BABA-270819 format. One record per atom (N, C-alpha, C, O): z, x, y; residue in one letter. Coordinates in steps of 0.05 Angstrom, whole numbers, padded with zeros to 5 digits, always signed. Each point is the difference from the previous one (the first is absolute). Layout:
N
ZXYa...
This chain:
277
+00000+00017-00024x+00000-00017+00024x+00000+00018+00025x+00015+00019+00001x-00032-00026+00018x-00002+00016+00024x+00026-00002+00016x+00013-00021+00002x-00005+00045+00009x+00023+00000+00017x-00007-00011+00027x-00023-00004+00007x+00044-00002+00009x-00004-00011+00026x-00016+00019+00017x-00017-00007+00016x+00023+00033-00019x-00013+00021+00015x-00030+00000-00006x-00017+00002+00018x+00010-00004-00044x-00028+00000-00007x-00014-00025+00011x-00024+00001+00007x+00038-00024-00007x-00012-00024+00011x-00005+00003+00030x-00021-00009+00010x+00040+00022+00004x-00004+00004+00028x-00023+00019+00005x-00016-00004+00018x+00014+00025-00035x-00022+00019+00003x-00027-00014-00005x-00019+00005+00014x+00019-00023-00034x-00025-00015-00006x-00008-00018+00024x-00023-00002+00007x+00043-00011+00004x-00004-00017+00024x-00010+00017+00023x-00018-00008+00014x+00030+00031-00011x-00008+00017+00023x-00029+00009-00003x-00015+00001+00019x+00008+00007-00045x-00028+00008-00004x-00020-00022+00006x-00021+00004+00011x+00029-00028-00019x-00018-00023+00004x-00003-00006+00030x-00021-00011+00009x+00041+00018+00006x-00002-00003+00029x-00011+00024+00015x-00003+00000+00024x-00005+00020-00040x-00013+00024+00012x+00020+00020+00012x-00008+00015+00018x+00033-00015-00028x+00020+00019+00010x-00001+00026-00016x+00001-00002-00025x-00003+00025+00037x-00004+00025-00014x+00027+00010-00012x+00001+00007-00023x+00020-00007+00040x+00025+00011-00009x+00018-00022-00011x+00015-00012+00015x-00018+00006-00041x+00015-00022-00011x+00029+00007-00006x+00017-00017-00004x-00011+00044+00005x+00028+00008-00006x+00018-00002+00023x+00024+00002-00003x-00034-00006+00026x+00016-00001+00025x+00013-00028+00001x-00014-00020+00001x+00041+00020+00000x+00015-00026+00001x-00007-00017+00024x-00003-00024-00002x+00000+00037+00025x-00006-00015+00025x-00028-00013-00002x-00003-00023+00008x-00016+00038-00020x-00026-00012-00004x+00001-00024-00019x-00013-00021+00004x+00029+00025-00025x+00002-00022-00020x+00012-00025+00012x-00008-00022-00005x+00028+00026+00022x+00013-00023+00013x-00019-00013+00020x-00001-00025+00002x-00015+00042+00011x-00020-00012+00018x-00021-00016-00015x-00009-00022+00008x+00002+00033-00032x-00020-00014-00016x+00011-00027-00010x-00015-00020-00001x+00040+00020-00007x+00013-00025-00009x+00001-00020+00022x-00005-00024-00004x+00012+00033+00028x+00002-00018+00024x-00028-00011+00006x-00003-00024+00007x-00018+00041-00009x-00027-00009+00005x-00008-00021-00021x-00013-00020+00006x+00020+00025-00031x-00006-00018-00022x+00013-00027+00005x-00012-00021-00003x+00038+00022+00010x+00014-00025+00005x-00011-00016+00024x-00002-00024-00001x-00007+00039+00021x-00012-00013+00024x-00026-00014-00008x-00006-00022+00008x-00010+00037-00024x-00026-00012-00010x+00005-00024-00017x-00014-00020+00001x+00034+00022-00018x+00007-00022-00018x+00008-00025+00016x-00008-00022-00006x+00025+00027+00026x+00009-00022+00017x-00024-00013+00014x-00001-00024+00003x-00017+00041+00007x-00024-00010+00014x-00017-00017-00019x-00009-00021+00008x+00005+00031-00032x-00016-00015-00020x+00014-00026-00007x-00014-00021-00005x+00041+00021+00003x+00015-00024-00007x-00004-00022+00022x-00003-00023-00006x+00004+00032+00031x-00003-00018+00023x-00028-00012-00001x-00004-00024+00003x-00016+00041-00009x-00028-00010-00001x-00003-00019-00023x-00014-00020+00002x+00027+00026-00025x-00002-00018-00023x+00012-00027+00006x-00011-00021-00007x+00034+00021+00021x+00013-00025+00007x-00017-00016+00019x-00002-00025-00002x-00011+00038+00021x-00018-00013+00019x-00023-00013-00014x-00009-00022+00006x-00002+00037-00026x-00023-00011-00016x+00009-00024-00015x-00015-00020-00002x+00039+00020-00010x+00010-00022-00015x+00004-00025+00018x-00008-00022-00007x+00020+00027+00031x+00004-00022+00019x-00027-00012+00009x-00003-00024+00003x-00016+00042+00002x-00027-00010+00008x-00013-00017-00022x-00011-00020+00006x+00014+00030-00031x-00011-00015-00022x+00014-00027-00003x-00013-00021-00005x+00039+00020+00009x+00015-00025-00002x-00008-00019+00022x-00003-00024-00005x-00001+00034+00029x-00009-00017+00022x-00028-00011-00005x-00005-00024+00006x-00013+00041-00016x-00027-00010-00006x+00000-00021-00022x-00014-00019+00001x+00031+00024-00021x+00002-00019-00022x+00012-00027+00010x-00010-00021-00008x+00030+00023+00025x+00012-00025+00011x-00021-00014+00017x-00002-00025-00001x-00013+00040+00017x-00021-00013+00016x-00020-00014-00017x-00009-00022+00007x+00001+00034-00029x-00019-00014-00018x+00012-00025-00012x-00014-00020-00003x+00040+00022-00004x+00013-00024-00012x+00001-00023+00021x-00006-00023-00007x+00012+00030+00032x+00002-00020+00021x-00028-00012+00005x-00003-00024+00003x-00017+00041-00003x-00028-00010+00005x-00008-00018-00023x-00013-00020+00005x+00021+00026-00029x-00006-00017-00023x+00014-00027+00002x-00012-00020-00006x+00037+00020+00015x+00015-00025+00003x-00014-00017+00021x-00003-00024-00003x-00004+00037+00026x-00014-00014+00021x-00026-00013-00010x-00006-00023+00006x-00008+00039-00022x-00026-00009-00010x+00002-00024-00018x-00018-00017+00000x+00039+00016-00015x+00004-00022-00019x+00013-00025+00012x+00000-00021-00011x+00012+00025+00035x+00016-00022+00012x-00017-00022+00011x+00009-00023+00002x-00034+00029+00006x-00018-00020+00013x+00011-00009+00027x-00005-00023+00008x+00020+00040+00006x+00011-00007+00026x-00021+00006+00022x-00017+00018-00003x+00019-00034+00024x-00016+00005+00024x+00011+00025+00014x+00024+00000+00007x-00039+00022-00003x+00011+00024+00012x+00009-00004+00029x+00015+00017+00010x-00024-00038+00003x+00008-00005+00028x+00027-00014+00002x+00012-00002+00022x-00001-00007-00044x+00026-00013+00000x+00023+00021+00001x+00011+00006-00021x-00005+00004+00044x+00021+00019+00004x+00019-00009+00022x-00008-00017+00016x+00031+00029-00014x+00019-00006+00021x-00011+00010+00027x+00005-00012+00021x-00020+00034-00021x-00011+00011+00024x-00020-00019+00014x-00002-00001+00024x-00013-00014-00040x-00020-00018+00011x+00011-00028+00004x-00015-00018+00009x+00040+00013-00015x+00012-00026+00003x+00008-00005+00029x+00012+00017+00013x-00019-00041-00003x+00007-00007+00027x+00026-00018-00001x+00000-00022-00011x+00022+00033+00021x+00025-00014+00000x+00003-00015+00026x+00014+00008+00018x-00027-00031-00016x-00001-00015+00025x+00016-00027-00001x-00003-00016+00018x+00018+00013-00039x+00016-00025-00002x+00025+00006-00016x+00001+00019-00016x+00019-00036+00020x+00026+00005-00013x-00001-00002-00031x+00014+00015-00014x-00032-00033+00004x-00001-00002-00029x-00011+00025-00013x+00009+00008-00022x-00029+00005+00035x-00011+00025-00010x+00021+00022+00002x+00002+00016-00019x+00012-00014+00041x+00021+00020+00003x+00022-00002-00022x+00009+00019-00012x-00002-00044+00007x+00020-00005-00021x-00011+00007-00027x+00015+00012-00017x-00040-00019+00012x-00013+00007-00026x-00001+00030-00004x+00005+00010-00022x-00012+00005+00043x-00001+00029-00002x+00027+00012-00006x+00003+00018-00015x+00018-00029+00028x+00027+00009-00005x+00008-00004-00029x+00012+00018-00012x-00018-00041+00001x+00006-00006-00028x-00016+00018-00018x+00010+00010-00020x-00035-00006+00027x-00018+00018-00016x+00011+00028-00001x+00000+00013-00021x+00009-00003+00044x+00010+00028+00001x+00026+00002-00016x+00004+00021-00013x+00012-00041+00014x+00025+00000-00017x-00007+00000-00029x+00013+00014-00016x-00033-00030+00009x-00009-00001-00028x-00011+00027-00010x+00006+00009-00022x-00021+00004+00040x-00011+00027-00007x+00023+00020-00003x+00001+00015-00019x+00017-00015+00039x+00022+00020+00000x+00018-00003-00025x+00011+00019-00010x-00008-00044+00000x+00016-00005-00023x-00009+00015-00025x+00015+00005-00019x-00041+00003+00019x-00011+00014-00023x+00011+00028-00003x-00003+00013-00020x+00017-00003+00041x+00013+00026-00002x+00023-00001-00020x+00008+00021-00011x+00003-00045+00007x+00023-00003-00018x-00010-00007-00028x-00010-00022-00005x+00013+00041-00013x-00009-00005-00028x+00015-00023-00013x-00012-00014-00016x+00037+00011+00023x+00016-00022-00012x-00012-00027+00009x-00001-00019-00016x-00007+00017+00041x-00012-00025+00010x-00026-00005-00014x-00006-00023-00007x-00010+00044+00002x-00026-00004-00013x+00004-00009-00029x-00018-00014-00011x+00040+00021-00001x+00004-00007-00028x+00018-00025-00003x+00004-00010-00023x+00006+00000+00045x+00020-00021-00002x-00012-00028-00006x+00013-00018-00009x-00039+00015+00015x-00012-00026-00004x-00028-00001+00012x-00011+00020+00009x+00000-00044-00008x-00026-00005+00011x+00002-00013+00027x+00017-00017+00005x-00035+00024+00013x+00001-00009+00028x-00027-00013+00007x-00021+00009-00008x+00023-00031+00023x-00024-00014+00008x+00001-00007+00030x+00020-00010+00009x-00042+00016+00005x-00002-00007+00028x-00021-00023+00001x-00022+00002-00010x+00030-00024+00023x-00018-00023+00003x-00008-00002+00029x+00017-00006+00018x-00042+00012-00012x-00011-00002+00027x-00015-00027+00002x-00019-00005-00014x+00028-00012+00032x-00013-00026+00003x-00005-00007+00029x+00016+00008+00018x-00037-00023-00013x-00008-00007+00027x-00030-00005+00002x-00014+00003-00020x+00005-00010+00043x-00028-00008+00004x-00018+00025-00002x+00009+00023-00002x-00035-00028+00002x-00020+00021-00002x+00001+00019+00024x+00007-00008+00022x-00013+00033-00027x-00004+00020+00021x+00026+00009+00014x-00002+00011+00022x+00025-00015-00034x+00025+00007+00012x+00009+00028-00006x+00020+00010+00011x-00034+00004-00029x+00008+00028-00006x+00014+00003-00027x+00011+00022-00005x-00011-00042-00011x+00015+00001-00026x-00012+00022-00018x+00015+00017-00010x-00041-00018+00005x-00013+00019-00018x+00002+00028+00012x+00003+00020-00015x-00006-00017+00041x+00001+00026+00013x+00027+00013-00005x+00001+00024-00008x+00021-00038+00012x+00027+00012-00004x+00004+00006-00029x+00012+00021-00007x-00021-00039-00011x+00003+00006-00029x-00015+00025-00007x+00010+00017-00015x-00034-00014+00025x-00016+00024-00005x+00013+00025+00012x+00000+00021-00013x+00012-00023+00036x+00014+00022+00013x+00024+00009-00017x+00005+00024-00003x+00010-00043-00008x+00022+00006-00018x-00011+00016-00024x+00012+00021-00007x-00033-00031-00004x-00011+00012-00024x-00010+00029+00005x+00006+00018-00015x-00020-00014+00037x-00010+00027+00007x+00023+00019+00003x-00002+00023-00010x+00023-00031+00024x+00022+00019+00004x+00015+00005-00026x+00009+00023-00004x-00006-00043-00013x+00013+00005-00026x-00016+00019-00017x+00012+00016-00015x-00038-00018+00016x-00017+00019-00015x+00004+00028+00010x+00004+00019-00015x-00006-00016+00042x+00002+00027+00012x+00027+00012-00004x+00002+00024-00006x+00019-00040+00009x+00027+00011+00001x+00013+00003-00028x+00015+00018-00005x-00021-00038-00013x+00013+00000-00026x-00019-00001-00024x+00009-00001-00023x-00035+00002+00029x-00020-00002-00022x+00003-00026-00016x-00003+00000-00025x+00010-00021+00038x+00003-00026-00013x-00028-00011-00006x-00017+00000+00017x+00013-00008-00042x-00026-00012-00007x-00002-00028+00011x+00019-00016-00001x-00042+00009+00012x-00004-00026+00013x-00026-00013-00009x-00020+00014-00006x+00020-00040+00004x-00024-00015-00005x-00001-00024+00018x+00018-00017+00000x-00040+00015+00016x-00004-00022+00018x-00021-00018-00012x-00022+00009-00006x+00028-00035+00004x-00020-00019-00010x+00004-00027+00014x+00022-00008+00006x-00045-00006-00002x+00002-00027+00008x+00003-00017-00025x-00015+00003-00019x+00034-00021+00020x+00006-00016-00024x-00025-00016-00009x-00005-00002-00024x-00011-00008+00043x-00023-00016-00007x-00020+00016-00016x-00012-00011-00019x+00008+00037+00026x-00019+00016-00015x+00010+00006-00029x-00016+00001-00018x+00043+00001+00015x+00011+00004-00027x-00004-00025-00016x-00007+00001-00024x+00011-00024+00036x-00003-00025-00015x-00029-00005-00008x-00005-00011-00022x-00013+00018+00039x-00029-00002-00007x-00007+00017-00024x-00013-00008-00018x+00023+00033+00019x-00005+00019-00022x+00013-00010-00026x-00011+00002-00021x+00035-00013+00024x+00014-00011-00023x-00015-00023-00012x-00002-00002-00024x-00009-00015+00041x-00016-00023-00009x-00025+00009-00015x-00006-00010-00022x-00009+00029+00033x-00024+00009-00013x+00005+00017-00025x-00018+00004-00016x+00042+00007+00014x+00007+00016-00024x+00000-00017-00025x-00001+00011-00023x+00002-00038+00026x+00000-00017-00024x-00029-00007-00009x-00003-00014-00020x-00017+00025+00034x-00027-00005-00008x-00007+00022-00021x-00008+00022+00007x+00011-00029-00033x-00004+00019-00021x-00029+00007-00005x-00006+00018-00015x-00012-00033+00028x-00029+00007-00003x-00009+00018+00023x-00024+00008+00000x+00041-00002+00018x-00008+00017+00023x-00005+00029-00010x+00012+00009-00019x-00030+00004+00033x-00008+00028-00007x+00008+00020+00022x-00009+00023-00001x+00025-00032+00021x+00007+00018+00022x+00027+00013-00003x+00011+00011+00019x+00001-00013-00043x+00026+00012-00006x+00023-00010+00018x+00019+00015+00004x-00022-00039+00006x+00021-00010+00018x+00027-00003-00014x+00021+00003+00012x-00022-00010-00037x+00025-00004-00016x+00015+00027-00002x+00024+00001+00003x-00039+00020-00009x+00012+00027-00002x+00011+00009+00027x+00021+00011+00002x-00037-00016+00019x+00009+00007+00027x+00026-00014+00007x+00018+00012+00012x-00016-00038-00019x+00024-00015+00007x+00024+00010-00016x+00022+00001+00011x-00026+00007-00036x+00022+00011-00016x+00010+00026+00013x+00024+00005+00000x-00042+00011+00010x+00008+00025+00013x+00015-00006+00026x+00021+00013+00005x-00030-00032+00010x+00014-00008+00025x+00027-00012-00007x+00019+00005+00014x-00018-00021-00035x+00025-00012-00008x+00021+00022-00005x+00023-00003+00007x-00031+00024-00020x+00018+00022-00006x+00009+00013+00026x+00024+00007+00003x-00042-00003+00016x+00007+00011+00026x+00019-00018+00014x+00019+00010+00013x-00023-00036-00014x+00017-00019+00014x+00029+00003-00010x+00019-00005+00015x-00016+00011-00040x+00027+00003-00012x+00012+00027+00005x+00025+00002+00004x-00041+00019-00003x+00011+00027+00001x+00003+00012+00028x+00017+00017+00004x-00032-00027+00015x+00000+00013+00027x+00027-00004+00013x+00013-00021-00003x-00004+00041+00019x+00027-00001+00012x+00001-00023+00021x+00020-00014+00001x-00040+00011+00015x+00000-00020+00021x-00026-00016-00002x-00022+00010+00003x+00025-00036-00008x-00022-00018-00001x-00001-00017+00025x+00019-00014+00007x-00042+00014+00007x-00004-00016+00024x-00019-00022-00007x-00024+00005-00006x+00033-00030+00006x-00017-00023-00005x-00005-00014+00027x+00018-00011+00012x-00043+00011-00004x-00008-00012+00026x-00013-00027-00004x-00010-00006-00022x+00008-00010+00043x-00013-00026-00001x+00010-00017-00023x-00015-00012-00015x+00042+00012+00012x+00012-00016-00022x-00003-00029+00005x+00009-00011+00021x-00022-00003-00039x-00005-00029+00002x-00016-00008+00025x+00004-00021+00011x-00022+00039-00003x-00016-00007+00024x-00018-00024-00008x-00012+00000-00021x+00011-00019+00039x-00015-00025-00004x+00008-00015-00026x-00016-00015-00011x+00040+00020+00002x+00010-00014-00024x+00026-00014+00007x+00019+00012+00010x-00017-00037-00017x+00025-00015+00004x+00017+00003-00025x+00025-00003+00001x-00038+00009-00024x+00015+00004-00025x-00017+00015-00020x-00023-00009-00005x+00033+00030-00006x-00015+00014-00021x+00001-00016-00026x+00018-00016-00005x-00038+00021-00012x+00000-00013-00026x+00023+00010-00017x+00010+00022+00004x-00002-00039-00023x+00024+00006-00016x-00002+00026-00015x+00019+00016+00000x-00042-00010-00012x-00003+00025-00015x+00000+00024+00019x+00010+00021-00008x-00020-00025+00032x+00001+00022+00020x+00029+00005+00009x+00008+00023+00004x+00007-00045+00000x+00028+00003+00007x+00015+00016-00021x+00017+00017+00006x-00023-00024-00031x+00014+00014-00022x-00008+00030-00001x+00017+00017-00003x-00043-00011+00007x-00009+00027-00001x+00014+00017+00022x+00010+00022-00005x-00011-00033+00030x+00012+00015+00022x+00030+00002-00003x+00012+00021+00006x+00001-00043-00015x+00029+00001-00005x+00008+00021-00020x+00019+00014+00003x-00035-00012-00025x+00006+00020-00021x-00004+00028+00010x+00015+00018-00006x-00036-00014+00023x-00006+00026+00011x+00024+00009+00018x+00009+00023-00003x+00001-00041+00019x+00023+00007+00018x+00025+00005-00016x+00015+00018+00006x-00011-00033-00028x+00024+00004-00016x-00001+00027-00015x+00020+00013-00003x-00044-00006-00007x-00002+00026-00014x+00004+00023+00020x+00012+00020-00007x-00023-00022+00031x+00005+00020+00020x+00029+00002+00007x+00011+00022+00005x+00002-00045-00004x+00029+00000+00007x+00016+00016-00020x+00018+00015+00007x-00024-00019-00033x+00015+00014-00021x-00004+00030+00003x+00019+00015-00007x-00042-00006+00016x-00006+00029+00001x+00006+00011+00028x-00009+00023+00006x+00024-00038+00011x+00008+00010+00026x-00024+00008+00018x+00000+00021+00013x-00020-00038-00014x-00024+00004+00017x+00001-00018+00024x+00010-00023-00001x-00020+00033+00024x+00002-00015+00025x-00026-00014+00007x-00021+00007-00010x+00024-00028+00027x-00024-00016+00008x+00001-00006+00029x+00022-00002+00012x-00045-00001+00000x-00003-00013+00026x-00019-00023-00003x-00023+00003-00010x+00032-00027+00018x-00017-00024-00003x-00007-00010+00028x+00018-00003+00017x-00043-00002-00012x-00010-00008+00027x-00013-00027-00003x-00018-00005-00017x+00026-00013+00035x-00010-00028-00002x-00001-00012+00027x+00014+00007+00019x-00032-00027-00016x-00002-00016+00024x+00018-00025-00001x+00003-00014+00020x+00008+00008-00043x+00017-00023-00003x+00028+00006+00011x+00009+00023+00001x+00005-00044+00007x+00029+00004+00005x+00014+00000-00027x-00013-00005-00020x+00039+00010+00020x+00014+00004-00026x+00001-00025-00016x-00002+00001-00025x+00005-00024+00038x+00000-00026-00015x-00027-00005-00013x-00001-00008-00023x-00020+00012+00038x-00027-00004-00010x-00006+00020-00023x-00014-00006-00019x+00024+00031+00023x-00005+00020-00020x+00013-00007-00027x-00012+00004-00021x+00036-00015+00022x+00013-00009-00024x-00016-00021-00015x-00002+00001-00024x-00009-00020+00039x-00016-00021-00012x-00026+00012-00011x-00008-00007-00022x-00004+00025+00037x-00026+00012-00009x+00003+00017-00025x-00017+00000-00017x+00038+00015+00015x+00004+00018-00022x+00012-00014-00025x-00004+00008-00022x+00018-00030+00027x+00013-00014-00022x+00028+00011-00004x+00006+00023+00007x+00011-00039-00019x+00028+00007-00002x+00004+00025-00017x+00016+00017+00006x-00030-00016-00029x+00004+00023-00018x-00006+00027+00014x+00016+00019-00002x-00038-00018+00016x-00008+00024+00014x+00019+00006+00023x+00008+00023+00004x-00001-00044+00011x+00018+00005+00023x+00028+00008-00009x+00013+00017+00013x-00004-00027-00036x+00026+00009-00011x-00001+00029-00007x+00020+00014+00001x-00044-00005-00010x-00003+00029-00007x+00005+00017+00025x+00012+00021-00002x-00022-00030+00025x+00003+00014+00025x+00029+00002+00008x+00009+00019+00012x+00006-00040-00017x+00028-00001+00008x+00017+00021-00014x+00021+00007+00010x-00030+00003-00033x+00015+00020-00014x-00001+00027+00014x+00018+00017-00005x-00038-00013+00022x-00002+00025+00015x+00020+00001+00023x+00010-00021+00009x-00004+00045+00000x+00014+00004+00025x-00021-00004+00022x-00016+00017+00005x+00016-00040+00008x-00022-00008+00017x+00005+00004+00030x+00023-00002+00009x-00044+00009+00005x+00000+00003+00029x-00022-00019+00011x-00023+00005-00005x+00032-00026+00019x-00020-00019+00010x-00005+00006+00030x+00018+00000+00016x-00044+00004-00010x-00007+00007+00027x-00021-00020+00010x-00022-00002-00011x+00029-00012+00032x-00018-00020+00012x-00016+00012+00023x+00012+00013+00018x-00038-00018-00018x-00018+00010+00022x-00008-00025+00016x-00014-00018-00010x+00021+00018+00035x-00006-00023+00017x-00012+00007+00027x-00004-00018+00016x-00002+00043-00012x-00012+00009+00025x-00029-00007+00003x-00011-00015-00017x-00002+00025+00037x-00029-00006+00005x-00018+00014-00020x+00007+00020-00012x-00030-00032+00008x-00020+00012-00018x-00012+00025+00013x-00005+00001+00024x+00001+00020-00040x-00012+00025+00009x-00030+00001-00004x-00012+00020+00007x+00001-00040-00019x-00028+00000-00006x-00017-00010+00024x+00009-00016+00016x-00033+00026-00014x-00018-00006+00022x-00009-00029-00003x-00005-00010-00022x+00002-00003+00045x-00010-00027+00001x-00031+00000-00004x-00014+00017+00010x+00005-00036-00026x-00029-00003-00003x-00010-00023+00017x-00020+00001+00014x+00035-00023-00015x-00007-00023+00017x+00014+00002+00027x+00022+00011+00001x-00035-00020+00020x+00012+00002+00026x+00025-00018+00003x+00002-00020-00014x+00017+00027+00031x+00024-00016+00003x-00005-00027+00011x+00016-00019-00005x-00037+00016+00021x-00007-00027+00011x-00027-00007-00008x-00017+00017-00006x+00011-00043+00004x-00027-00008-00009x-00022+00012+00018x+00003+00001+00024x-00025+00007-00037x-00022+00012+00015x-00014-00022+00016x-00001-00024-00008x-00009+00032+00031x-00014-00019+00017x-00025-00010-00014x-00015+00015-00012x+00011-00041+00014x-00024-00011-00013x-00023-00002+00020x+00005-00003+00024x-00029+00004-00034x-00023-00002+00017x-00014-00026-00005x+00006-00014-00019x-00025+00007+00036x-00014-00025-00002x-00016-00002-00026x-00001-00021-00013x-00012+00044+00006x-00016+00000-00024x+00017+00010-00023x+00009+00023+00000x-00004-00040-00019x+00017+00007-00023x-00015-00006-00026x-00012-00022-00003x+00013+00041-00015x-00015-00004-00025x+00014-00021-00017x+00024+00001-00004x-00040-00020-00005x+00010-00021-00019x-00019-00001-00024x-00024-00005+00003x+00034+00010-00027x-00017+00002-00023x-00011-00028-00008x+00012-00021+00006x-00034+00022-00019x-00013-00024-00012x-00005-00022+00021x+00004-00024-00005x-00013+00032+00029x-00006-00020+00020x-00027-00012-00005x-00019+00013-00007x+00018-00039+00010x-00025-00015-00004x-00011-00009+00027x+00014-00013+00014x-00038+00021-00008x-00012-00007+00026x-00020-00022-00004x-00013-00009+00019x
């Protein structure tokens, strides 16, 4: 076995030192080696951190890509011009901050119900919550309009179809169960009451997510009484099992007007179809 002296001499030779027998030279060589080792360790740590950051960035991009969120739905682009929006943002920020607590995240399932008329900012704030949760906590998110899911579910029963819609719906059904945060928009839009089998399907979906501590945001134009009627008792009872946050949007619409606020002036010559002369 090589002695320490011979190891030092070997190290000195590799570093190009001529007088390996000199103790001061050997000590200098050891100090140089240690400095180089420390330098390489720092560089290695930086490379690992860079790789971790790049990997995290790819994960976040992948979550964003699968979420189907509107990229414009952020807090930065949100106009807080009414008390209901300010209150909703405050509740949203509290909901996001709660994710720092692992015990809170494991304690149960949470549901936010955004309700109010069209164009009040419900979907925008829901999307902003989702974007921040993805960026900050890598929470998986899926945004879907309930009507589009129901249409796909309906067509999945066409066993003669050749467009693989049944397989697509099974894949989406799995995502609906597994994703950390499910955002259901346009819930019961233009519907006074869902069909019984649809009520059962949605109620079962919510109950299974509840068991697995998965969170939901539900967006609707109905008030809460109308929503209970539209969803049916079984489905609505499923929602009651969640730790719920009910947020009403009652401010002005943020959408652009298409029709003028006052009737347009009429002229003497007006087109009338199917005129007989």
